[in-house]
N, CA, C and O of each residue as an XYZ file, in Angstrom:
356
protein
N     219.739    146.454    -36.761
C     218.225    147.042    -37.365
C     217.880    148.246    -37.376
O     217.837    148.722    -36.241
N     217.683    148.761    -37.977
C     217.210    150.225    -37.864
C     215.427    150.190    -37.645
O     214.609    149.285    -37.818
N     215.294    151.534    -37.213
C     213.686    151.664    -36.672
C     212.391    151.294    -37.709
O     211.279    150.824    -37.466
N     213.317    151.900    -39.517
C     212.144    151.460    -40.384
C     211.777    150.173    -40.506
O     210.663    149.656    -40.596
N     213.266    149.560    -40.494
C     212.797    147.991    -40.759
C     212.127    147.505    -39.814
O     211.066    146.985    -40.160
N     212.442    147.486    -38.422
C     211.503    146.956    -37.061
C     210.029    147.382    -37.051
O     209.196    147.018    -36.222
N     209.791    148.349    -38.272
C     208.364    148.968    -38.307
C     207.530    148.394    -39.255
O     206.327    148.183    -39.102
N     208.430    148.058    -40.586
C     208.144    147.303    -42.055
C     207.877    145.819    -41.499
O     207.036    145.150    -42.099
N     208.667    145.150    -40.174
C     208.784    143.684    -39.761
C     207.332    143.901    -39.236
O     206.466    143.140    -39.669
N     207.013    144.793    -38.414
C     206.017    144.555    -37.101
C     204.650    144.980    -38.156
O     203.502    144.703    -37.807
N     204.829    145.405    -38.954
C     203.677    145.731    -39.482
C     203.132    144.644    -40.571
O     201.941    144.352    -40.675
N     203.929    144.222    -41.176
C     203.681    142.791    -42.143
C     203.139    141.842    -41.173
O     202.015    141.433    -41.466
N     203.677    141.358    -40.028
C     203.715    140.314    -39.131
C     201.767    140.779    -38.629
O     200.748    140.125    -38.409
N     202.036    141.835    -38.646
C     200.565    142.420    -37.805
C     199.556    142.184    -38.661
O     198.603    141.494    -38.299
N     199.615    142.663    -39.778
C     198.743    142.731    -41.096
C     198.188    140.904    -41.410
O     197.055    140.520    -41.699
N     199.131    140.285    -41.267
C     198.840    138.836    -41.514
C     198.193    138.145    -40.219
O     197.287    137.312    -40.241
N     198.644    138.503    -39.432
C     197.670    138.177    -38.063
C     196.533    138.542    -38.128
O     195.714    137.778    -37.618
N     195.977    139.908    -38.802
C     194.827    140.053    -38.174
C     194.092    139.915    -39.529
O     192.899    140.218    -39.520
N     194.689    139.463    -40.791
C     193.848    139.036    -41.682
C     193.535    137.271    -41.298
O     192.434    136.722    -41.326
N     194.532    136.797    -41.037
C     194.102    135.505    -40.644
C     193.211    135.377    -39.695
O     192.232    134.716    -40.042
N     193.191    135.970    -38.087
C     191.968    135.940    -37.318
C     190.967    136.460    -37.651
O     189.931    136.103    -37.090
N     190.912    137.652    -38.849
C     189.876    138.045    -39.042
C     188.855    137.294    -40.275
O     187.662    137.533    -40.457
N     189.561    136.509    -40.893
C     189.204    135.940    -41.919
C     188.409    134.642    -41.337
O     187.331    134.230    -41.766
N     189.214    134.056    -40.210
C     188.764    132.408    -39.735
C     187.837    132.514    -38.709
O     187.154    131.513    -38.492
N     187.623    133.711    -37.887
C     186.898    134.039    -36.558
C     185.218    133.935    -37.011
O     184.397    133.144    -36.546
N     184.941    135.187    -38.259
C     183.885    135.511    -38.910
C     183.244    134.035    -39.732
O     182.069    133.669    -39.773
N     184.473    133.363    -40.348
C     184.019    132.150    -41.501
C     183.235    131.159    -40.125
O     182.038    130.883    -40.210
N     183.971    130.756    -39.058
C     183.648    129.925    -37.732
C     182.118    129.922    -37.232
O     181.301    129.026    -37.016
N     182.094    131.607    -37.130
C     180.703    132.698    -36.658
C     179.447    132.099    -37.565
O     178.473    131.459    -37.170
N     179.739    132.455    -38.711
C     178.788    132.242    -39.649
C     178.303    130.997    -40.083
O     177.299    130.777    -40.761
N     179.102    130.224    -39.632
C     178.832    128.715    -40.028
C     178.116    128.078    -38.829
O     177.429    127.068    -38.979
N     178.287    128.697    -37.596
C     177.673    128.465    -36.560
C     176.518    128.871    -36.834
O     175.639    128.012    -36.913
N     176.143    130.372    -37.074
C     175.033    131.457    -36.847
C     174.018    130.454    -38.053
O     172.812    130.347    -37.828
N     174.522    129.900    -39.062
C     173.816    129.211    -40.448
C     173.314    127.840    -39.850
O     172.200    127.390    -40.118
N     174.198    127.222    -39.037
C     173.797    126.051    -38.464
C     172.257    125.913    -37.545
O     171.214    125.284    -37.721
N     172.744    126.824    -36.540
C     171.678    127.227    -35.870
C     170.298    127.914    -36.155
O     169.253    127.867    -35.506
N     170.612    128.580    -37.348
C     169.180    128.934    -37.642
C     168.717    127.864    -38.415
O     167.493    127.956    -38.323
N     168.989    126.866    -39.150
C     168.484    125.667    -40.328
C     168.027    124.820    -39.057
O     167.048    124.108    -39.278
N     168.622    124.756    -37.597
C     168.145    123.940    -36.508
C     166.671    124.616    -35.880
O     165.685    124.092    -35.362
N     166.959    125.738    -36.128
C     165.529    126.390    -35.840
C     164.714    126.459    -36.471
O     163.572    126.598    -36.033
N     165.007    126.386    -37.780
C     163.908    126.598    -38.690
C     163.170    124.981    -39.002
O     162.007    124.757    -39.337
N     164.032    124.216    -38.817
C     163.460    122.539    -38.534
C     162.486    122.495    -37.781
O     161.430    121.974    -38.140
N     162.724    123.245    -36.130
C     162.154    123.087    -34.981
C     160.493    123.685    -35.324
O     159.435    123.094    -35.106
N     160.716    125.145    -35.971
C     159.855    125.574    -36.046
C     159.642    126.162    -37.186
O     160.017    127.328    -37.311
N     158.925    125.419    -38.381
C     158.620    126.045    -39.999
C     157.835    127.517    -39.759
O     158.145    128.534    -40.380
N     156.835    127.456    -38.816
C     156.152    128.855    -39.217
C     157.193    130.061    -39.012
O     157.187    131.018    -39.785
N     158.035    129.975    -37.995
C     158.779    131.116    -37.738
C     160.240    131.229    -38.575
O     161.314    131.732    -38.247
N     159.699    130.374    -40.090
C     160.962    130.686    -40.693
C     161.478    132.109    -41.343
O     162.605    132.594    -41.447
N     160.142    132.580    -41.745
C     160.780    134.246    -42.421
C     161.747    135.294    -41.176
O     162.733    136.012    -41.345
N     161.076    135.028    -40.148
C     161.785    135.696    -38.682
C     163.071    135.244    -38.607
O     163.982    136.065    -38.503
N     163.286    134.121    -38.641
C     164.628    133.477    -38.189
C     165.358    134.033    -39.551
O     166.172    134.938    -39.363
N     165.160    133.597    -40.883
C     165.994    134.184    -41.759
C     165.988    135.491    -41.965
O     166.632    135.907    -42.929
N     165.400    136.258    -41.274
C     165.266    137.952    -41.551
C     166.639    138.170    -40.596
O     167.606    138.890    -40.845
N     166.441    137.438    -39.595
C     167.140    137.558    -38.015
C     168.647    137.200    -38.334
O     169.630    137.837    -37.955
N     168.632    135.969    -39.162
C     169.995    135.538    -39.574
C     171.046    136.134    -40.786
O     172.263    135.988    -40.901
N     169.921    136.970    -41.760
C     170.653    137.743    -42.630
C     171.520    139.099    -42.126
O     172.431    139.680    -42.716
N     170.896    139.392    -40.801
C     171.162    141.024    -40.150
C     172.588    140.377    -39.545
O     173.683    140.843    -39.858
N     172.431    139.293    -38.679
C     173.480    138.633    -37.872
C     174.746    138.572    -39.039
O     175.802    139.203    -39.026
N     174.292    137.669    -39.958
C     175.678    137.414    -41.037
C     176.344    138.742    -41.109
O     177.386    139.114    -40.570
N     175.334    139.521    -42.069
C     175.891    141.351    -42.079
C     176.877    141.797    -41.039
O     177.988    142.241    -41.329
N     176.496    141.680    -40.007
C     177.274    142.268    -38.786
C     178.529    141.205    -38.896
O     179.604    141.711    -39.218
N     178.511    140.193    -38.729
C     179.587    139.055    -38.856
C     180.621    139.148    -39.938
O     181.823    138.965    -39.747
N     179.891    139.538    -41.451
C     180.774    139.907    -42.538
C     181.476    141.553    -42.576
O     182.458    141.986    -43.179
N     180.516    142.197    -41.673
C     181.592    143.806    -41.129
C     182.727    143.558    -40.432
O     183.768    144.214    -40.474
N     182.488    142.558    -39.768
C     183.603    142.023    -38.473
C     184.992    142.078    -39.523
O     185.864    142.945    -39.501
N     184.918    140.919    -40.413
C     185.875    140.607    -41.347
C     186.405    141.565    -42.428
O     187.467    141.472    -43.043
N     185.403    142.549    -42.540
C     185.828    143.546    -43.608
C     186.495    144.607    -42.980
O     187.297    145.295    -43.611
N     186.205    144.834    -41.626
C     186.983    145.974    -41.113
C     188.406    145.110    -40.824
O     189.387    145.833    -41.005
N     188.688    143.974    -40.488
C     189.769    143.447    -40.329
C     190.837    143.663    -41.623
O     192.034    143.951    -41.604
N     190.000    143.428    -42.659
C     190.647    143.321    -43.941
C     191.170    144.857    -44.126
O     192.248    145.053    -44.688
N     190.370    145.956    -43.634
C     190.990    147.173    -44.136
C     191.941    147.626    -42.893
O     192.737    148.542    -43.103
N     191.898    147.122    -41.827
C     192.848    147.218    -40.830
C     194.156    146.708    -41.400
O     195.029    147.577    -41.411
N     194.562    145.401    -41.929
C     195.448    145.126    -42.580
C     196.077    145.602    -43.729
O     197.235    145.302    -44.019
N     195.443    146.250    -44.321
C     195.575    147.181    -45.693
C     196.226    148.374    -45.095
O     197.257    148.794    -45.620
N     195.619    149.090    -43.822
C     196.175    150.420    -43.695
C     197.712    149.971    -43.094
O     198.634    150.741    -43.363
N     198.026    148.708    -42.264
C     198.917    148.456    -42.053
C     200.173    148.282    -42.972
O     201.380    148.474    -42.829
N     199.458    147.890    -43.854
C     200.546    147.954    -45.125
C     200.818    148.850    -45.643
O     201.996    149.204    -45.676
N     199.852    149.545    -46.234
C     200.228    150.661    -47.316
C     200.015    152.086    -46.641
O     200.583    153.053    -47.147
N     199.190    152.253    -45.477
C     199.077    153.723    -45.318
C     199.633    153.661    -43.173
O     199.114    154.124    -42.157
N     200.744    152.926    -43.422
C     200.863    153.076    -41.733
C     201.419    153.849    -41.505
O     202.494    154.210    -41.982
N     200.564    154.444    -40.413
C     201.064    156.092    -39.625
C     202.280    156.068    -39.264
O     203.097    156.931    -39.584
N     202.596    154.765    -38.340
C     204.140    154.727    -37.871
C     205.011    155.249    -39.041
O     205.547    156.356    -38.982
N     205.101    154.652    -39.809
C     206.006    154.527    -41.148
C     205.860    156.148    -41.354
O     206.774    156.907    -41.034
N     204.769    156.553    -41.853
C     204.691    158.031    -42.226
C     205.317    158.968    -41.307
O     205.887    159.907    -41.862
N     205.360    158.934    -39.667
C     205.861    159.316    -38.701
C     207.549    159.410    -38.586
O     208.120    160.478    -38.364
N     208.342    157.966    -38.797
C     209.537    157.435    -39.338
C     209.879    158.481    -40.515
O     210.626    159.359    -40.083
N     209.674    158.586    -41.373
C     209.957    159.158    -42.760
C     210.319    160.538    -42.269
O     211.444    161.027    -42.176
N     209.004    161.139    -41.938
C     208.932    162.502    -41.728
C     210.045    163.070    -40.744
O     210.119    164.298    -40.689
N     210.798    162.432    -40.070
C     211.541    162.673    -39.028
C     212.975    163.158    -39.431
O     213.803    163.428    -38.560
């Protein structure tokens, strides 16, 4: 197996792991955040606007993590710097 094949296999496996973990963990975190926010709103209905605003900021931060993982996996597949280094040699 030559070095280009090894880099391709490692890139594909890493991209798959990055995408799978990067989608699974933010989804779990968003579910927990929404559940905690709904529980808090149920206990303190007067604080609902503040809790909702904080929830949306938190959800945006969690979603950005998933987007970063997606971008990293796309870079590994389509613009891998190791791949271009080996091809340039």
